[in-house]
C-alpha positions as CSV (number, residue, x, y, z in Angstrom):
1,K,-3.3,44.7,21.7
2,D,-1.7,42.3,19.2
3,L,-4.9,42.2,17.1
4,E,-5.2,46.0,17.3
5,R,-1.6,46.4,16.1
6,F,-2.1,43.9,13.4
7,M,-5.3,45.6,12.1
8,A,-3.5,49.0,12.2
9,E,-0.9,47.6,9.8
10,V,-3.7,46.3,7.6
11,F,-5.5,49.7,7.5
12,R,-2.2,51.4,6.7
13,R,-2.2,49.4,3.4
14,V,-5.8,50.3,2.4
15,A,-5.9,52.8,-0.5
16,G,-6.9,56.2,0.6
17,V,-5.9,55.8,4.2
18,V,-3.6,58.7,5.2
19,D,-3.3,58.1,8.9
20,V,-3.9,55.3,11.5
21,V,-3.6,56.1,15.1
22,E,-3.2,53.2,17.6
23,N,-5.1,54.8,20.5
24,G,-4.7,54.0,24.2
25,F,-4.4,50.7,26.0
26,G,-8.0,49.8,27.0
27,W,-11.5,51.1,27.5
28,K,-10.5,53.6,30.3
29,T,-7.7,55.1,28.1
30,D,-8.8,54.7,24.5
31,H,-12.2,56.5,24.9
32,G,-13.9,54.0,22.6
33,A,-11.4,54.1,19.8
34,D,-8.8,51.3,19.5
35,L,-7.9,52.8,16.1
36,I,-8.6,56.1,14.5
37,V,-8.4,55.7,10.7
38,T,-8.3,58.8,8.5
39,M,-9.2,58.3,4.9
40,C,-8.9,60.9,2.2
41,T,-10.6,61.0,-1.2
42,S,-10.5,63.7,-3.8
43,L,-12.8,65.0,-6.5
44,G,-10.9,67.4,-8.8
45,H,-9.1,69.7,-6.4
46,L,-11.5,69.0,-3.6
47,Q,-10.1,66.9,-0.8
48,I,-12.5,65.1,1.5
49,E,-11.3,63.6,4.8
50,N,-13.2,61.0,6.9
51,K,-12.2,59.9,10.3
52,I,-13.3,56.3,11.2
53,I,-13.4,55.2,14.8
54,V,-12.6,51.5,15.0
55,Q,-13.3,49.2,18.0
56,I,-11.6,45.8,17.8
57,K,-12.8,42.7,19.7
58,S,-11.1,39.3,19.7
59,F,-13.9,36.9,20.5
60,T,-14.7,33.4,19.6
61,G,-18.1,31.9,18.7
62,E,-20.9,34.5,18.4
63,H,-20.5,38.2,19.3
64,V,-23.4,38.9,21.6
65,D,-21.9,41.7,23.7
66,T,-23.1,45.1,22.4
67,A,-20.8,47.3,24.5
68,A,-18.4,47.8,21.6
69,V,-21.1,49.8,19.8
70,E,-21.4,52.2,22.7
71,Q,-17.6,52.4,22.8
72,V,-17.6,53.4,19.1
73,K,-20.3,56.0,19.8
74,T,-18.1,57.4,22.6
75,G,-15.1,57.4,20.3
76,I,-17.0,59.2,17.5
77,K,-17.9,62.0,20.0
78,M,-14.5,62.2,21.6
79,F,-12.5,62.3,18.4
80,S,-15.0,63.9,16.0
81,G,-15.4,60.8,13.9
82,S,-17.4,60.7,10.8
83,A,-18.1,57.0,11.0
84,G,-17.5,54.0,13.2
85,M,-16.6,50.3,12.8
86,V,-16.7,47.3,15.1
87,I,-14.2,44.6,14.0
88,T,-14.8,41.2,15.7
89,T,-13.2,37.9,15.2
90,A,-16.5,36.3,16.2
91,K,-19.7,35.9,14.1
92,K,-22.0,38.9,14.4
93,T,-25.4,38.4,15.9
94,K,-28.8,40.0,15.3
95,S,-28.5,41.8,18.7
96,L,-25.2,43.3,17.6
97,E,-26.5,44.3,14.2
98,D,-29.7,45.8,15.8
99,K,-27.6,47.8,18.3
100,I,-25.3,49.1,15.5
101,Q,-28.4,50.2,13.5
102,A,-30.0,51.9,16.5
103,V,-26.9,53.8,17.5
104,S,-26.1,54.7,13.9
105,E,-29.6,56.2,13.6
106,E,-29.3,57.9,17.0
107,I,-26.0,59.7,16.2
108,E,-26.9,60.1,12.5
109,L,-23.5,58.7,11.4
110,P,-22.8,55.3,9.8
111,I,-21.5,52.4,11.9
112,D,-20.6,49.1,10.4
113,V,-19.4,45.7,11.6
114,L,-16.7,43.5,10.1
115,D,-16.9,40.0,11.5
116,A,-15.2,36.6,11.4
117,E,-14.4,35.6,7.8
118,D,-15.0,39.1,6.5
119,V,-12.1,40.1,8.7
120,A,-10.0,37.5,6.9
121,R,-11.2,38.7,3.5
122,F,-10.3,42.3,4.5
123,V,-6.8,41.2,5.4
124,I,-6.3,39.1,2.3
125,K,-7.5,42.0,0.1
126,H,-5.5,44.8,1.6
127,A,-2.4,43.2,3.2
128,P,-1.7,39.8,1.8
129,D,2.0,40.4,2.2
130,L,2.0,40.6,6.0
131,L,4.0,38.0,7.7
132,F,2.2,35.7,10.2
133,Q,3.8,34.2,13.3
134,L,2.6,30.9,14.8
135,D,4.5,29.4,17.7
136,G,7.7,30.8,16.5
137,I,7.2,29.7,12.9
138,S,6.9,32.3,10.2
139,W,3.9,32.0,7.9
140,T,3.4,34.0,4.8
141,T,0.2,34.2,2.8
142,D,1.9,31.8,0.3
143,D,2.2,29.3,3.1
144,V,-1.5,29.8,4.0
145,K,-2.5,29.3,0.3
146,K,-0.8,25.8,0.4
147,R,-2.7,24.6,3.5
148,P,-5.7,22.3,3.0
149,P,-9.1,24.0,2.6
150,N,-11.0,24.8,5.8
151,Q,-7.8,24.7,7.9
152,A,-7.4,28.0,9.7
153,V,-4.2,29.3,11.1
154,E,-4.5,30.2,14.7
155,A,-2.3,32.8,16.2
156,T,-2.4,34.7,19.5
157,G,-6.0,33.8,20.1
158,Y,-7.6,34.9,16.9
159,R,-8.3,33.4,13.6
160,R,-6.1,34.1,10.7
161,L,-6.5,33.4,7.0
162,T,-7.8,30.2,5.5
163,A,-7.3,28.9,2.0
164,D,-11.0,28.5,1.3
165,V,-11.7,32.1,2.4
166,R,-9.0,33.3,0.0
167,R,-10.6,31.5,-2.9
168,E,-14.0,32.7,-2.0
169,N,-12.7,36.3,-1.7
170,E,-11.2,36.1,-5.1
171,K,-14.5,35.0,-6.7
172,S,-16.8,37.4,-4.9
173,N,-17.3,40.0,-2.2
174,P,-15.7,43.1,-3.8
175,I,-16.7,45.2,-0.7
176,Y,-13.8,44.1,1.4
């Protein structure tokens, strides 16, 4: 749940996000939605609201398990979502991408995946001010910037920010 709570705080800092619901405590109680993120955009006086169902997985290595995609599908149905997202700390695999594409086409709604370093880029872009804890030591993003390149900060079982990812994010990847 630590990663889910952390990502909820990150989403709360994304422009256009009007609500983030931390939902349930596991598959049997969250109905496929770790987070329910509501975004609002406007065009003139027209307000458009989108509900994004987010499933978060704290894995290492490669993400081969495709169950998260089915969980997102369930969450979209249960909470009337307009899109879905799988966030994984592992590297996405072709099987995961294929499953996302198949389910997205089946339900005719977009589903995306945010993996590994893209998760770090997303955090750096939207919530660089968050405080990080590592074995009782406080780490700010300024501390992370001072660390040698390629040295990741590990905390509660998932990767945090790296100095080289931050530099790469500043140069490119405007999506996240």
